[in-house]
C-alpha positions in Angstrom: 8.8 -34.6 -30.1 6.0 -37.2 -30.3 8.5 -40.0 -31.1 10.6 -39.2 -28.0 7.5 -39.1 -25.9 6.5 -42.6 -27.1 10.0 -43.9 -26.3 10.0 -42.5 -22.8 6.5 -43.9 -22.2 7.8 -47.5 -22.7 10.5 -46.8 -20.1 8.2 -45.6 -17.4 7.2 -47.8 -14.5 3.7 -48.1 -15.7 4.9 -49.1 -19.2 7.2 -51.7 -17.7 4.5 -53.2 -15.6 2.1 -53.3 -18.5 4.8 -55.0 -20.6 5.4 -57.6 -17.8 1.7 -58.4 -17.5 1.3 -58.5 -21.3 4.2 -61.0 -21.6 2.6 -63.2 -18.9 -0.7 -63.2 -20.7 0.9 -63.9 -24.0 2.8 -66.9 -22.6 -0.4 -68.2 -21.0 -2.4 -67.8 -24.2 0.4 -69.4 -26.1 0.5 -72.4 -23.9 -3.3 -72.7 -24.1 -3.3 -72.5 -27.9 -0.4 -75.1 -28.2 -2.3 -77.5 -25.9 -5.4 -76.8 -27.9 -3.9 -77.8 -31.2 -2.0 -80.7 -29.8 -5.1 -82.1 -28.0 -7.3 -81.5 -31.0 -4.8 -83.2 -33.3 -4.5 -86.2 -31.0 -8.3 -86.5 -30.6 -8.8 -86.3 -34.3 -6.1 -88.8 -35.0 -7.6 -91.3 -32.5 -11.1 -90.7 -33.9 -9.9 -91.3 -37.4 -8.1 -94.5 -36.5 -10.9 -96.0 -34.5 -13.5 -95.0 -37.1 -11.4 -96.3 -39.9 -11.0 -99.7 -38.1 -14.8 -99.9 -37.6 -15.4 -98.9 -41.2 -13.1 -101.6 -42.5 -14.9 -104.2 -40.4 -18.2 -103.2 -41.8 -16.7 -103.0 -45.3 -15.3 -106.6 -45.0 -18.8 -107.8 -43.9 -20.5 -105.9 -46.7 -17.9 -107.0 -49.3 -18.4 -110.6 -48.2 -22.2 -110.3 -48.7 -21.8 -108.6 -52.1 -19.2 -111.2 -53.2 -21.6 -114.0 -52.3 -24.4 -112.4 -54.3 -22.1 -111.9 -57.3 -20.8 -115.4 -57.1 -24.3 -116.7 -56.9 -25.2 -114.7 -60.0 -22.2 -116.1 -61.8 -23.0 -119.6 -60.7 -26.6 -119.3 -62.0 -25.3 -118.1 -65.4 -22.7 -120.8 -65.6 -25.1 -123.6 -64.6 -25.5 -125.9 -67.6 -28.9 -127.1 -66.2 -30.2 -123.5 -66.1 -28.9 -122.8 -69.6 -30.4 -126.0 -71.0 -33.8 -125.4 -69.5 -33.8 -121.8 -70.8 -32.8 -123.0 -74.2 -35.5 -125.7 -74.1 -38.1 -123.0 -73.2 -37.0 -121.0 -76.2 -37.3 -124.1 -78.4 -40.6 -125.3 -77.0 -43.4 -125.1 -79.6 -46.3 -126.0 -77.4 -47.5 -124.6 -74.1 -47.3 -127.9 -72.2 -43.6 -128.4 -73.0 -42.8 -124.7 -72.1 -44.7 -125.1 -68.8 -42.9 -128.3 -67.9 -39.5 -126.6 -68.5 -40.6 -123.6 -66.5 -41.5 -125.8 -63.5 -38.1 -127.5 -63.8 -36.4 -124.1 -63.9 -38.4 -122.9 -60.8 -37.4 -126.0 -58.8 -33.8 -125.7 -59.7 -33.7 -121.9 -59.0 -35.3 -122.5 -55.6 -32.1 -124.2 -54.4 -30.2 -121.0 -55.2 -32.9 -118.9 -53.6 -32.8 -121.1 -50.4 -29.0 -120.7 -50.1 -29.3 -116.9 -50.5 -32.2 -116.6 -48.1 -30.3 -118.3 -45.3 -28.2 -115.1 -45.0 -30.7 -112.6 -46.3 -34.3 -113.2 -45.4 -36.9 -112.2 -47.9 -34.4 -111.7 -50.7 -35.4 -111.8 -54.4 -34.1 -113.4 -57.6 -35.3 -112.6 -61.2 -34.1 -114.2 -64.4 -34.7 -112.2 -67.6 -33.7 -112.3 -71.3 -34.6 -110.2 -74.3 -36.5 -112.9 -76.0 -38.7 -114.4 -73.3 -38.3 -111.5 -70.8 -39.3 -112.8 -67.3 -38.0 -116.4 -67.0 -38.2 -116.7 -63.2 -39.0 -114.7 -60.0 -38.5 -116.1 -56.5 -41.8 -115.1 -54.9 -45.2 -116.7 -55.3 -47.5 -113.8 -56.3 -47.5 -110.4 -57.9 -45.5 -110.9 -61.1 -43.0 -108.0 -61.5 -43.8 -105.3 -64.1 -42.0 -106.0 -67.3 -42.0 -102.3 -68.2 -40.2 -101.4 -65.0 -37.6 -104.1 -65.5 -37.0 -103.0 -69.1 -36.4 -99.4 -67.9 -34.0 -100.5 -65.2 -32.0 -102.6 -67.6 -31.4 -99.8 -70.0 -27.7 -99.2 -70.5 -26.6 -102.8 -69.9 -26.5 -103.7 -73.6 -23.3 -105.1 -75.0 -21.0 -108.1 -74.9 -19.4 -109.7 -71.9 -20.4 -109.3 -68.3 -21.9 -106.0 -67.1 -23.1 -105.0 -63.7 -24.7 -102.2 -61.8 -26.8 -101.7 -58.6 -29.4 -99.5 -57.3 -32.1 -98.9 -54.6 -35.7 -99.1 -55.6 -39.1 -100.3 -54.5 -39.7 -104.0 -54.5 -40.5 -105.7 -57.8 -42.8 -108.1 -56.0 -44.9 -105.9 -53.7 -44.4 -102.2 -53.2 -45.6 -102.6 -49.6 -42.5 -104.6 -48.7 -40.4 -101.4 -48.9 -37.2 -100.9 -50.8 -34.7 -103.4 -52.1 -31.1 -103.0 -53.1 -30.8 -104.8 -56.4 -27.7 -106.2 -58.2 -28.2 -106.2 -62.0 -25.9 -108.7 -63.7 -25.9 -109.0 -67.5 -24.2 -111.9 -69.3 -23.8 -112.0 -73.0 -21.6 -114.4 -75.0 -19.0 -112.9 -77.2 -20.0 -115.1 -80.2 -23.6 -115.9 -79.7 -26.1 -113.2 -78.8 -28.8 -115.8 -77.9 -26.8 -116.7 -74.7 -27.7 -113.3 -73.2 -29.1 -113.6 -69.7 -29.9 -111.1 -66.9 -29.7 -112.2 -63.3 -31.3 -109.7 -60.9 -30.7 -110.3 -57.1 -32.2 -108.0 -54.5 -31.8 -107.8 -50.7 -33.9 -105.7 -48.4 -32.8 -102.2 -47.5 -33.2 -103.0 -43.8 -30.8 -106.0 -44.2 -28.2 -103.7 -45.7 -28.8 -101.2 -42.9 -28.2 -104.0 -40.3 -24.7 -104.6 -41.8 -23.9 -100.9 -41.4 -25.7 -100.3 -38.0 -22.4 -100.2 -36.2 -21.4 -97.1 -38.2 -24.8 -95.3 -38.0 -25.4 -95.7 -34.3 -23.4 -92.6 -33.5 -25.3 -90.4 -36.0 -22.8 -90.9 -38.9 -23.8 -90.9 -42.5 -23.0 -93.9 -44.8 -22.8 -93.9 -48.5 -22.0 -96.5 -51.2 -20.4 -95.2 -54.5 -19.7 -97.3 -57.6 -16.4 -97.4 -59.5 -17.6 -94.4 -61.6 -18.3 -92.2 -58.6 -22.1 -92.6 -58.8 -24.0 -92.7 -55.5 -25.7 -96.1 -55.1 -27.0 -96.0 -51.5 -27.1 -93.5 -48.6 -28.3 -93.6 -45.1 -27.9 -91.2 -42.2 -26.7 -87.6 -42.3 -24.4 -86.8 -45.2 -25.9 -83.5 -46.3 -22.8 -82.0 -47.8 -22.8 -84.6 -50.6 -26.3 -83.5 -51.8 -24.8 -80.2 -53.0 -21.3 -81.1 -53.9 -21.4 -84.7 -55.2 -19.7 -84.0 -58.5 -16.9 -82.0 -56.8 -15.9 -84.9 -54.6 -15.4 -87.7 -57.1 -11.7 -87.0 -57.4 -11.3 -87.4 -53.6 -11.9 -91.2 -53.8 -9.0 -92.2 -56.1 -7.2 -94.2 -53.4 -8.1 -97.5 -51.9 -8.8 -95.9 -48.5 -8.3 -92.5 -46.9 -9.9 -89.5 -45.2 -10.7 -85.9 -45.9 -12.5 -83.0 -44.3 -15.3 -81.0 -45.9 -16.5 -77.6 -44.7 -20.1 -77.1 -45.9 -23.4 -75.8 -44.6 -21.6 -73.9 -41.8 -20.1 -77.2 -40.4 -17.1 -79.4 -40.8 -17.4 -83.1 -41.7 -14.8 -85.9 -41.3 -15.1 -88.3 -44.2 -13.5 -91.8 -44.2 -13.7 -94.3 -47.1 -12.5 -97.7 -48.0 -12.9 -99.9 -51.1 -15.1 -103.0 -51.5 -12.8 -105.4 -53.5 -15.5 -107.5 -54.9 -17.0 -104.6 -57.0 -14.5 -101.8 -56.6 -17.1 -99.7 -54.8 -16.3 -97.1 -52.1 -17.9 -97.3 -48.6 -17.9 -93.7 -47.2 -18.6 -92.7 -43.6 -19.3 -89.1 -42.7 -19.0 -87.9 -39.1 -19.7 -84.3 -37.9 -16.6 -82.8 -36.3 -18.8 -81.3 -33.6 -19.5 -84.9 -32.5 -15.9 -85.9 -32.7 -14.8 -82.9 -30.6 -17.8 -82.8 -28.2 -15.8 -83.5 -25.0 -12.8 -81.6 -26.3 -14.9 -78.4 -26.8 -16.1 -78.5 -23.2 -12.5 -78.7 -22.0 -11.6 -75.8 -24.3 -14.4 -73.6 -23.0 -13.3 -74.2 -19.4 -9.7 -73.3 -20.4 -10.9 -70.1 -22.0 -12.9 -69.3 -18.9 -9.8 -69.7 -16.7 -7.8 -67.4 -19.0 -10.6 -64.8 -18.8 -10.6 -65.0 -15.0 -6.8 -64.5 -14.9 -7.1 -61.6 -17.4 -9.8 -60.0 -15.2 -7.6 -60.3 -12.1 -4.7 -58.7 -14.0 -6.9 -55.9 -15.2 -8.1 -55.2 -11.6 -4.5 -55.0 -10.4 -3.6 -52.7 -13.2 -6.6 -50.5 -12.6 -5.8 -50.0 -8.9 -2.2 -49.2 -9.7 -3.3 -46.8 -12.5 -5.8 -45.0 -10.4 -3.5 -44.5 -7.3 -0.1 -43.9 -8.9 0.1 -44.0 -12.7 -2.9 -41.8 -13.5 -1.8 -38.7 -11.5 1.8 -39.0 -12.9 0.5 -39.5 -16.4 -1.9 -36.5 -16.1 1.0 -34.3 -14.9 3.3 -35.6 -17.6 0.9 -34.8 -20.4 0.2 -31.3 -19.1 4.0 -30.7 -19.0 4.2 -31.8 -22.6 1.3 -29.5 -23.6 3.0 -26.6 -21.8 6.2 -27.3 -23.7 4.2 -27.1 -27.0 2.7 -23.7 -25.9 -0.7 -24.9 -24.9 -1.6 -23.1 -21.6 -5.2 -24.2 -21.3 -4.6 -26.7 -18.5 -7.3 -28.0 -16.2 -6.5 -28.7 -12.5 -7.3 -32.3 -11.5 -10.4 -32.8 -9.5 -8.6 -34.6 -6.7 -5.0 -34.1 -5.7 -3.5 -36.5 -3.1 -1.5 -35.5 0.0 1.5 -37.5 -0.9 4.7 -36.5 -2.8 2.9 -36.7 -6.2 0.1 -34.4 -4.9 2.6 -31.8 -3.7 4.5 -31.9 -7.0 1.2 -31.4 -8.9 0.2 -28.4 -6.9 3.6 -26.7 -7.3 3.4 -27.3 -11.1 0.0 -25.7 -11.5 0.9 -22.7 -9.3 3.9 -22.2 -11.7 1.6 -22.4 -14.7 -0.8 -19.8 -13.2 2.1 -17.4 -12.7 3.2 -17.9 -16.3 -0.3 -17.2 -17.5 -0.5 -14.0 -15.5 2.8 -12.8 -17.0 1.6 -13.8 -20.5 -1.7 -11.9 -20.2 0.2 -8.8 -19.1 2.5 -9.1 -22.1 -0.5 -9.5 -24.4 -2.2 -6.4 -23.0 0.9 -4.4 -23.6 1.1 -5.6 -27.2 -2.6 -4.8 -27.7 -2.0 -1.3 -26.3 1.0 -0.8 -28.6 -1.0 -1.8 -31.7 -3.8 0.5 -30.8 -1.4 3.4 -30.4 0.1 2.6 -33.8 -3.4 2.6 -35.4 -4.3 5.8 -33.7 -1.1 7.3 -35.0 -1.9 6.2 -38.5 -5.4 7.6 -38.2 -4.1 11.0 -37.2 -2.0 11.2 -40.4 -4.7 12.6 -42.6 -3.1 13.3 -45.9 -2.9 17.1 -46.4 -3.0 16.7 -50.2 -6.5 15.1 -50.0 -7.8 17.8 -47.7 -6.3 20.6 -49.8 -7.7 19.2 -53.1 -11.1 18.6 -51.5 -11.4 22.1 -49.9 -10.1 23.7 -53.1 -12.8 22.0 -55.0 -15.5 23.2 -52.5 -14.2 26.8 -52.9 -14.5 26.5 -56.7 -18.1 25.3 -56.4 -18.9 28.3 -54.1 -17.4 30.7 -56.6 -19.5 29.2 -59.4 -22.6 29.6 -57.3 -23.1 25.8 -56.8 -23.8 26.0 -53.1 -25.8 22.7 -52.9 -23.0 20.7 -54.4 -20.5 22.4 -52.1 -22.6 21.5 -49.1 -22.8 17.9 -50.3 -19.0 17.8 -50.8 -18.4 19.1 -47.3 -20.9 16.6 -45.9 -19.1 13.8 -47.7 -15.7 15.1 -46.3 -17.1 15.1 -42.8 -18.4 11.5 -43.1 -14.9 10.4 -44.3 -13.1 12.3 -41.5 -15.5 10.9 -38.9 -15.0 7.3 -40.0 -11.2 7.8 -40.5 -10.7 9.1 -37.0 -12.7 6.2 -35.4 -11.1 2.8 -34.5 -10.3 0.9 -37.7 -10.7 -2.5 -36.0 -14.3 -1.9 -35.2 -17.0 -3.7 -37.3 -19.5 -2.0 -39.5 -22.2 -3.3 -41.9 -21.4 -3.7 -45.5 -24.0 -1.0 -46.2 -22.2 1.5 -43.9 -18.9 0.7 -45.7 -20.6 1.3 -49.0 -21.9 4.6 -47.8 -18.3 5.7 -46.8 -17.2 4.5 -50.2 -19.9 6.6 -51.9 -18.8 9.7 -50.1 -15.2 9.1 -51.2 -16.3 8.6 -54.8 -18.4 11.8 -54.7 -15.3 13.8 -53.7 -13.2 12.1 -56.4 -15.8 13.2 -58.9 -15.2 16.8 -57.9 -11.4 16.4 -58.6 -11.7 14.6 -61.9 -13.9 15.5 -64.8 -15.3 12.0 -65.5 -14.7 8.3 -64.8 -16.9 5.2 -64.5 -17.6 3.6 -61.1 -20.0 0.7 -60.7 -21.1 -1.3 -57.7 -23.0 -4.6 -57.7 -24.0 -5.5 -54.2 -27.1 -7.7 -53.5 -29.5 -6.1 -51.0 -29.5 -9.1 -48.7 -25.7 -8.8 -48.1 -25.9 -5.1 -46.9 -26.3 -6.3 -43.3 -23.2 -8.5 -43.3 -20.5 -7.3 -40.9 -17.0 -6.4 -42.0 -14.1 -4.5 -40.6 -13.8 -0.8 -41.5 -11.8 0.3 -44.5 -11.9 -3.1 -46.2 -12.8 -1.6 -49.6 -11.8 2.1 -49.7 -8.0 1.6 -49.6 -8.1 -0.5 -52.7 -10.2 2.1 -54.6 -7.8 4.8 -53.4 -4.9 2.7 -54.7 -6.5 2.5 -58.1 -6.9 6.3 -58.3 -3.3 6.9 -57.1 -1.4 4.1 -58.9 -3.7 2.3 -61.3 -4.0 4.9 -64.0 -1.6 7.2 -65.7 -4.4 9.7 -66.2 -8.1 9.7 -65.0 -10.3 10.0 -68.1 -13.7 9.0 -69.3 -12.3 5.5 -70.2 -11.4 5.0 -66.5 -13.6 2.3 -65.0 -13.6 0.8 -61.4 -16.1 -1.8 -60.3 -17.0 -3.4 -57.0 -18.9 -6.7 -56.9 -19.9 -8.5 -53.7 -21.1 -12.1 -53.7 -21.7 -15.0 -51.3 -19.6 -18.0 -52.3 -19.5 -21.4 -50.5 -20.4 -19.9 -47.1 -18.1 -16.9 -47.2 -18.2 -13.3 -48.5 -16.2 -12.4 -51.6 -15.6 -8.7 -52.5 -14.1 -8.2 -56.0 -12.5 -4.9 -56.9 -11.4 -4.4 -60.6 -10.1 -1.6 -62.7 -9.0 -1.3 -66.3 -5.8 0.6 -65.5 -2.3 0.1 -66.6 -1.7 -2.9 -64.3 1.5 -3.8 -62.6 4.3 -6.3 -62.4 4.6 -9.0 -59.7 7.3 -7.0 -57.9 4.9 -4.1 -57.6 2.2 -6.4 -56.2 4.5 -7.7 -53.5 5.5 -4.1 -52.6 1.8 -3.2 -52.2 1.2 -6.3 -50.0 4.0 -5.4 -47.7 3.4 -1.6 -47.6 1.5 -0.3 -44.6 1.4 3.4 -45.5 0.9 5.3 -48.7 2.3 8.7 -49.2 -0.9 10.3 -50.7 -3.8 8.3 -49.2 -6.6 9.6 -47.0 -4.8 8.1 -44.0 -2.0 5.7 -43.3 -4.1 2.6 -43.7 -2.9 1.1 -46.9 -3.4 -2.3 -48.6 -0.7 -4.0 -46.5 -2.5 -2.8 -43.4 -5.8 -4.3 -44.7 -4.1 -7.6 -45.4 -2.6 -7.7 -41.9 -6.0 -6.8 -40.2 -7.7 -9.6 -42.1 -5.2 -12.2 -41.0 -5.2 -10.9 -37.4 -9.0 -10.7 -37.0 -10.2 -13.6 -39.2 -7.4 -16.1 -39.4 -5.4 -17.9 -42.1 -8.5 -19.1 -43.9 -9.3 -15.6 -45.1 -7.0 -13.6 -47.4 -6.6 -11.0 -50.2 -5.8 -12.2 -53.7 -4.2 -9.6 -56.1 -3.9 -10.4 -59.8 -2.5 -8.0 -62.3 -0.4 -7.8 -65.5 1.0 -4.8 -67.2 -1.5 -3.3 -69.6 -4.5 -5.5 -68.4 -5.7 -3.8 -65.3 -5.9 -5.1 -61.8 -8.3 -7.6 -60.1 -8.5 -7.9 -56.3 -10.6 -10.4 -54.4 -11.2 -10.2 -50.6 -12.3 -13.5 -49.0 -14.0 -12.7 -45.7 -16.2 -14.7 -43.3 -20.0 -14.3 -43.8 -21.2 -12.6 -40.6 -24.9 -11.9 -41.0 -25.6 -10.5 -37.5 -26.0 -6.7 -37.4 -24.7 -6.3 -33.9 -21.5 -4.2 -33.6 -18.6 -6.0 -32.1 -15.0 -5.1 -31.4 -13.3 -8.5 -31.4 -9.6 -8.6 -30.8 -7.9 -11.6 -32.1 -4.6 -10.5 -30.7 
């Protein structure tokens, strides 16, 4: 039924209009997203191409400067004049000869320094070897610290030519700021005494000038050596501070690009190789800067889509309120009526058009159906009451005969008080039997009726055991009449082959998980499953006090309390019978006569 309703809903006018508007919105959103990705891709591509072109220009300029410095270092090492002077300084035995050679070395090195300072003002050159340590430095005062130079040259031992670079404070004067130094070690393969270290430094600000074209837009610049170690960094390139080791493998090509997502942002990274030293020059640009204008266009486009969506929503709302809502309300009430739900609510407003007239006629028809249904229910209730009254009138003559005969015997034996008590118990039983069995009583009242019945049974049989375990606080709970007595009566009539001193019947009442449980047990002969089913289905016993048997009790529990409450009967031949009544826990002591129909 529900699946058919869903299918029909898609075929309604309202459904078709919603589908049409949804298709239009989907197409508009699709076009917007396609244009978004196409525009973004184009902007990113153009940004990468232009940035890569600028990066290569700066890289060529930087590479040229580094090549010049390396070539100058090689030229110094390969100069026979420099090597002869250094050798003479090593061989000089007196201070005068050593000082003369030092002055010659200083004059010769000044030519190299002058050629370097033409391109890089305030640059520095230091010559060093292991034997004599500082051989030359290009400034006039503040001799460099030998200890600092030794520490910086660690790791350059070996044969052949070895190089590395790094940024540090000036060897000459710390107040001059930082210098970017190129450390070049030359050592002959055959003769260790030819070892020479040439250290050339340029100011950090001169290096920054070469890269200014890349940093003006807020980009970050980084130099990495051929082993992936960071040599120099300027500008914003914060992602590398956390993930430097993870990114070394990204720079295996000569030039390229990649995007990093870190620190809640995206970064476009471009790199190219400096051929002179096989270093990588890396530029990092925030994607938010690349897409700044594009993001504004995208926000405007989204705003336009939202305006169109709002307009569509207003149109749908007006149509829904004037046409679709009344029809839909009427349709759902018809479906509920088909399912048997008659609790329909008349709409607050009904129009004067054709839909309004149709709605009024429908609810008038529903009202007439309800009147007829109520009349039918009243007739059914009356019929059930008559049936119960007929059952109540069928007082079993055997019970009356046996009880009166027992009273007569008591009178003959001169036991008048016991006879009076027996007649009083019989009157209580008859009074309760003749009253409406669907009325509510307290558990205490039901127990009192049960005690009267047991008293009479003690007159009939010599001896049997009967025990009740009922907490005092549960005596005020309300239950229907005759919930317990029919089961006790069934035990006497069918549970035992003979009533003896070994006969035992117990009644136990407990509160369990928010409901009331009444347990009735006997140690009789028990019964088979077929007999249990027969008892459940039986509504009248041949020898009971009245016609209200166990089947009648089960029916009244289901009719008055619902399907969540029940009677559980468990028995096996030779093991007795155990019956559990699961009832609602009604603590109010007010008498009610609910009719659950």
